[in-house]
N, C-alpha and C positions, 0 to 999 in steps of 0.2 A: 464051811465057811467061807472058802474061796469061790463056792457060788454066791453067798451072800454078800460079800464084798464087791464081787463084779456088778450084782445088781445094783447096790449102793452107788457104786463108780459109774452105772450107765443112767443111774437117777439123777446123781449130782450133775452128770455132763449134760444131760436133757435142763437141767434148772437152769445152770451155766449159759446155755445157749438161749434160753429162755431170758433170762437175765440180760446177756449180751444183745441180743434183737430189740428189747426193750428199751435198752440204753441209746442202742443205734436209731431206734426209732425217734426216742426223747431228743437226740444229738439233731437229729434232723429238723425235727420242729424247731428245735431252739436258733438252728441256722437258719431257717426260714424266717423266723420271727426277728431275729438280728437281721438278715437282709431287708427285710419289710421295714424295720425301724431306721436302719441306715438310709433306705431310698427317701423315707418321709421325711427324715430329718435334711436329707439334701435338698429336697424339693421345698421345705420349710426354709432353709438358707438360701436357696436362689430367690423365693418369694420376699424375703425379708431384704435382700441385697437389692432386689427390683424397688420394692418400697422404699428403701433408701436412696436410691438413684432417683426416682420421682419426686421424693422429698426434698432433696439437695437441689434437682432442676427448679422445684416451686420458691425454695428459698432464694436463690440466686435470682429468679424473676422478680420476686418482691424485692431484692434487695435494688433491682435495675430500676424498678418502679419509684421506688424511695426517692433514688438518687435523681431520677429524672422529674419528680415532684418538687423536691428541694431545689433543684435549677430553676425550674418553674416558679416556685414561691420567690426564691432571689430576684428573679427577673421581676415579677410582678412589685416588688418590696422597691427595684429600682425605678420603675415606671410612677409608684405613687409618689417617691421623693422627686421626680421630674414632675409629676402634676401639680405637687405642692408649690414648686419653686415657679411653677409657670401661674399657679393661681395667685401665690403673693406677687409678682410682677406685675400680673393683671389689675390686682386691686391696687397697688401705688401708681400702676397708670391711670387707673379709673381716678381716684384719688386726686391726683393731679389735674385730671380732666375737669373735674367736679370745682377745683380750686381756681381753675383757669376761667371755668364758665361763668365763676361766682365772681370773679373780677370782671370780666366782660360784661356779665349783668350790671355790675356795680355802675361800672364805665357809663354804660349804655343810660342807664337811669340817669345818671348827673348830667 
């Protein structure tokens, strides 16, 4: 009976060691997998941050370009208004000159 019990104990001990070894192997695999996933996550986060920085820089550049174009457009509008005013003055001057010329021609004809 003792011999049988000792034999069972030895067998159970071997089984326990095998299970413990398997668990240690699995734990090592899991730790490696976790480490790998953490590294990949860290890399993905770095890439995401870099993309965000790049996008923010592009957005800022676009805002500056829009602002510059808006300023240019407002200057062009002022220039157009100035040219319209000059055109109006020139048209009035031309009208007056034509009237004066007409008067002179009437005077000369008489």
